[in-house]
C-alpha positions, 0 to 999 in steps of 0.5 A: 760431678764435674767429671760427669758434666764434662764427659757429657759435653764431650760425648755430645760434641765428640769429633765426627771422625771418632763417631765414624770409627765407632759406627764401623764397630757398631755395624759389625756388632749388628752383623754379628747380632743379626747372624746369631740372635735373629736366626736363633730366635726364628728357629726357637720361637717360631711356634709361639703365638704366631704360626711359623713363618720361616720365609719371614724369619729368613727375610728379616735376617736378609733385611738386617744384612742388607741394611748393614751392608748399605749402611757400611757403603754409605758410611765414608761419605756421610756428612751429618754423622750424628744424624746418621748414628741416630738413624742407625739406632732407630733402624735397630729398634725397628729390627728388634720390634719387627723380629718380636712381632714376626716371631710372636715371642713377647714372653721370650727373652727377646725384649732384652735385645732392646737393651742391646740397642741401648748399649749400641747407643752407648757404644756410639757415645751419644750422651743424652741420646742413650736416654732417648734410646731407652724412651724410644725402646719403651715406646717400641715395646709398648707398640709391639705389645699392642700390635701382638694383642691385636693380632692374636686377640690375647688380652693377657698380653696387655695385662702382664704388667709386672713383666712389661714393667720389669723390661721397661725398668731394665731399659732405663737402668741399662741406659743410666748405667751405660750413660754413666760409663760412657761419660767416664769413658769419654772423660778418660779418653779425653784425658788420655788424649790430652796426656798423649798430646802433652807427651808428644809436645814434650818429646818434640821439645826434647828432640828440638833441644837435644838437636839444637843444643851446643853441647854434645849428648851421647847416650850409651847402653850398659856396655858403653856402646853408643845408642844415640848422639845429637848433631853437636856430639857428632860434630865435636867428636867427628863421627857419623851418628848413624855409623857410630851406633853400637860403637864403644864410646871408649874407642872414640877417646884417647887411650889414656882417658877413662869415662867419668863416673856420675857427677864427675868430669874429665878433660882431654885434648883431641886432634893433632896440632892443627885441629887440637881441641880441648874437650870436657866429658861429664856423665850421668846414669839413667835409671828406671822406676826400680832404680836399675841402670838402663843407660848412661848420658854423657855431655861433651863440650868443646871448651877450647875457646874457654881455655883460650879466653882463660889464657888471655884473661891471665895475660890481662890480669898480669897487665892489670897487675902492672896497671894497678901501680898506675891506678891504685884506686879501690871501689870496694863493694859494701863501703857505701851506706845511704850515699856515705862512702868509707870503710875506716873504723870511724865511718863504720862506727858512725854507720852502726850508730845510724843503723841503731838510732834511725828507727827511733824518734830521738832528736839528733845533733850532727857535729863536725867540720864543714864539708864532712857530709852532715846532710848525708848523715841526716838523710841516712838517718831519715832513710833508715827510719820509719819516716822514710816514706814521708818528707825530708825537709832540709833548711839552712838556718844561716841562709834565711834572713832573720826577718823571714826565718820565723815565717819560713819555719812555722808559716804564717796566716794571711794578713800577718804582715805586709805581703802575707797575701795567703796562708803559708804552712811553713817548713815544720808542717811541710815535714809533718810525719817526716824529718826536718834537717836544721843545718847550721843550727848555731846560726839560729837567732836567739828569738827563734831558739826560744820558739824551737825549744817550745816545739821540741818540748810541746811538738806544737807550732804557732804560725806567725799571726795565728793564735791556735797551736798546731800539733806537728809530728816531725823528727828534728835532726840538727847539724853544726860545724861550730862549738855550741858549748863555746856559743853557750858560754858566750851567751849566743846559744841557749843551753836548754835548747842545746840539751834538747838537741843533743839527745843523740850526737853523731860526730862526722869525722874529718877527711884527714882523720880517715886517710884510708878512705881517700882512695875509696872516695877518690874512685867514687868521686872520679867516676861521678865527675867523669860521667858528668863531664862525659869523659873516660878518665879512669886512672890516676898516676902514682904521684897524683895519688900520693899528692891527693892522699897526703893533702890535709883537706881543710874543706874535707869531702867538699874540697876533694870533690872540687879538686877532682872536678877541676882535674877531670875538667882539665884532663885530656886523656884517661889518666889523671896527672899532677898537671890537672890538679889545682895550683894550690895543691902543687906549690912547688911546681909550675905548669908544663908550658913554662919549664924551669921558671924562676919561682916568684918570692912569697910576699913578706908578711906585714910587720906585726907592729907599725908605729903610728897605726892602731891595732884595728888598722893593723888587724884590718890590713892582715885580714885584707891580705889574707882575703886576697891571698885566699882568692889568689890561691883559689883562682877567684872562686869565692866558695873555695876561698871561704873553705880555705879560710875556714869561714862561712861563704856569707861571712866571706862576702861580708868581709869582701864588701867591707874592704871594697873587694866586691861582696855581691848578692846571692839568691837565698835557697830557703828550702834546702842547704848545701851539703855540709 
């Protein structure tokens, strides 16, 4: 049905040029019919009901010839071609009707000529005009019957209904069949035209590709003679494509070179020393639908530049092999896991454990020294879990004042205490559906340990000042660098809370426990610091690498990052040297600006026992000296001094303030923690 409808629309909207061409054939058919049918009818049926009128028959034939000739003359200049075609169909109906009237041959097969006119309408692809032609033929036929009955006075002409009805039905049957066939023919013609145009576009595209591609394409026949070659092939082989037609391709190649088989390639050198080129030829057989070979296509490439680049690359590789002694860094793919870097056995085991436990909702306790990346581990657990689309809330338990920690964790209602001017949801509700990371869990006050235990048991919180428990769906990941079991023994940490937290335990290895990861971490951190400082530092001298690889890193990864950041900041070239490292890494060397200085003697430690001084005074003196020494070695950077001493930064500030060394105040970040 869709094809029929499309065909009818196409028939009704056929281009005028196509219809004009069909009208030419239509006029030729009329000329033949006038010559054959009109003349025969005039001779055979001139003695029917009307007296012979030879002159009239001849006049009718002359009229048909005349109309056809005039129509043919005006056809090229006609603008309204569709109207012109309809007029021609009307003229044919008139000629047929006039012939039947003049010959009086109503009972003869002459009414069949109306079907010829209907077929002519189909020839012109007039679509619905075919049916209209059948209606017009029926009308004309009825008029002819009435006219002949009037002229002859024979009333039987109008009473022979079966014959007349048969003729009329034949009109519409022929019209219906012709319209269907015309519709199908039009659709087929349109499809054929579309395919022809598509084929033309493909051929144009193929021609464009073949003529513009950088590779040479040579087509040969079964005997190996060239039938065509694109411009690139002509340029590469140094031939004229037209003159080379019919020449054997083997004749253009060196005698020692044989044409390759399908899927194979051959390389050879062409030209003398000045014009020497390296060429590669690859062949393929073209077959017909019966899988019989009809031609062969050869792809010819000038790979001289490629071979030259390969030679230079080998030279570059040799240089890089030498430079590797200056830059022994590795940044191996696959050594990172959600921000964690390493390929040591300990790190691989940790990665596997994270991958295994992340999809669960089990509580996780992360332990390890300061600076080993415990927050990154927590983020990796969250990222690989089903909660990854929800919040990850990190909170440093040691950075929140004890008076605010309960409100920060569980929120408060308006008016719960002075300053509570609005409801606050708290960090647990903020992390609802996601993960909350409790860093430095060992610093949690005892009162809050009880509240946290209830949350772990019941998964409910009660805001400060509120009375209604609120259910929270949150995964708890805790971390500490302290020995919780020792805190339990000292009654500083609840044992039941410890067992609630220690469902899954992840131990982050220290950097000194995985020295094989130092080059990987160094490459990773060096690239990050160089990008951040806008420098092109990309190499590390061997001595610097040995120094960094053998250092113990009490501050672990955080200390490595600080060391590299310090070195990149001071570095003035693309090579990191020992002169760029912090002074505490090179206790045996001095700066280059002071060659061969005499090292100052280390201050002698105070005596262990001094008469007349209490133990507390002597311990205080020791502690103060250690603080000053740490600050001196870290150029006054307190955070690094705290790491060097292995204590918390907050504890360092407290001790400095205690001895009048300046503690200072820092703002608290209640929503996040430093990477631990």
